[in-house]
Each structure stands twice: as C-alpha cells, then as structure tokens.
N, C-alpha and C positions, 0 to 999 in steps of 0.2 A: 507447633508447625506441622503441616501435613503436605503431601505431594499431590499434584494433579498431573494428568497426562496431557501432553500437548495435543491440540486439535490438528496440527499440521504434521503428518507423519514424515514428511520430507524435511522437517525442521532440523536445524543443527542441535536444538535442545530437546532431549527426550523427556525430561521431567522438569517442572518448574516448582519452586518453593513459594508458598504463600504463607505469610505470618497470620496467626490467629487474629481476628479483628479486621483483617483486610477483606474486601469483598471481591470475589472472583467473578468474572463474566466473560462474555463473548463480544469482541469487536468485529462487526461485520462490515466488510468493504465491498461496495459494488463499483467495479471499474466499468465505466460506460464507454467513453470515447476520448479522442484527442482531436484537436483542430489546429491548423496553421503550424504544424511542426516544421522545423527546418529540415529541408531535404538533404539527407546524407548519402544518397545513392542516385547519382545523376543519370546512370545508364538505364535503370528500370525503376518501377515504383517500389518504395520501401516495403519491407515485410517486418512490421514492428511487433514487439511484445514488451510486457512490463514486468519488472521484478519489484515486488512489494515487500518491504521489510518493516516489522514492528518488533523492537527489541532484537532478540536473536532468533526470531521466527521469520521465515521467508516463504513466499509463494511466487510462482511465475505464471503469467497468463498464457493463453494460447497465442499463436502468431496470427496477426491480422494480415494474411497474405494478399499482396497486391493492392493494399488500401492506401499506400503512399502517405501523404501528409495529413490524411483524415481517417485514421484507423478507428474501427468500432470493435469492442470486445464484448460488452454486456455479460460480464462474469462476476460472480460473487465469491469472496474469500473470507474465511473466518480465522481470527487470531484470539488466543487466550489473553485476557487482560485483567489487571487488578487495580484496586484503588483503596486506600492510598498506596502508592508504590514507592514510598520513601521520598526523599528530598531531591531525587535525581530527575529534573525536568526533561532531560534528553530521553528518558524512558517513555515519554508520551509522544514521541515523534513517529509519524507514519511516513516512510520514505518510498517514493515511486521513482524507479530508474527505467526510462524508456530506451530500448535497444533495437537495433536493426540487424536482422540476420544478413550475413554477407557470404555468398558462395565463393567468391574469388579470394577474399582474405581468409586467413586461418582463424579469425576471431570476429565476434559480432561488434558492431559499431555503436558507440554511445550517441543517443539522439538528444536527450535532455533529462532533467530531473525535477521533481517537485516534492515538497515536504509539507505535511499537514500536522499541526499541533492538536492532539485529541484529548488533552487533560480535562478540559471543561466538559466535553461530551461524556467522558467516562465518569466524572464526578456527578454530573446531572443524572446519568443513568443509574448510578449507585444509590442516589437519594430517592429517585422515583421508581426504580425497578427497570426502567429502560429509557433511552433517549435516542433521538434521530436527527440527522442533518440531511435534508433532502438534497437532491442532485445540485451540485455547485461546480463552477469552473475554477480551477486553480492554475496559477502561472507555472509554466515549464521554463526552466532556465538551463543554460549551458554551464559548464564548470566555472566560467568567469562571471557568472550571474547575469549575462545578457539574455534577453527574452528569446525563447525558442518555441512558443506556442502555448496551448493550454490543454488541460486534462479535466474531464468531467468525472466526478466521483460522488457517490452517496454513502453515508456512514450511519451506523447504528451501534448501540451498545446495550446489552441486557445482562442483568446479573444472573448467575446460576441459582437455581432453586434448590 
C-alpha cells in the first residue's frame, strides 16, 4: 500500500490510500451549465453555484451571478479516483448540489441535486488509459425527487502514468 496526495487542497481528505494492483487516475469534471432550474429567489435573479463531491473530495464552483434559472459556469475540476475501488458502488457516485447564495437569509438555499454514476467510465479508462463522456444533460431533482431542471456536464478519466 502507498499514499497519494489529494488533487484538491481544500479536500477533507489529505491523503488517500490505494491498494497495490489498483489503478489510480484523475476524474476530470467539466461543469458547463444548468437550464430550467426552479427559481428559489423570487425577488431577484438567482446567484447559483455548485458543490461537487466525489467520495470525500469536494470542489465548489464560482457563483454565476445574476444568471437566474440558466447559469453558466464552464469550469473544470479534478478528483483523484481509483479502480477497482472495492465492492462499494457508492464510491463511484459523483454528486452535484446546486445552491443559491442568499443575502437576506443567513444561509444559502438548496436549488437541486444530481448524481452521476461513474464506475463504467473509470473502468473503461483504466483498461484503455483514458475514457471520455462528452457533454450530456443530467436531471436535477429536489429532495423529494421531483424535477427541478437539468445540468450539463462532461467527464473524463485518465490513469496516472
């Protein structure tokens, strides 16, 4: 077993353990835009950002100020990933939580969430050296699973050399 340093310096996890035989690599997430989000701020246009989590790694996008229900981010984030990562399928879930900054309230407001299962992408990238999913739209839902818009994301995985 050996240690690798997290690619996300703001991550909760400083070091990750990878078993010998596992293949480590980089999961790259391009956060593009969202459409038809449910408006959670009726007084002004929403100022949304996205919290992206993979395992115990976390990144936060910039705030799309004044973009309302159609924010555009065009940001890329990198997460360390490994395959196989054990029998825990939840380990391959990429979570997106869309939030609205709120000046009047003392907390930001939840707008919606989306989850992408990336095990097949990582497995394919491990076999071939890299794999890519071009930009696709994913359903955004509220906590009760009702539709709340869509988010566009592109993904890639490449193994460390």
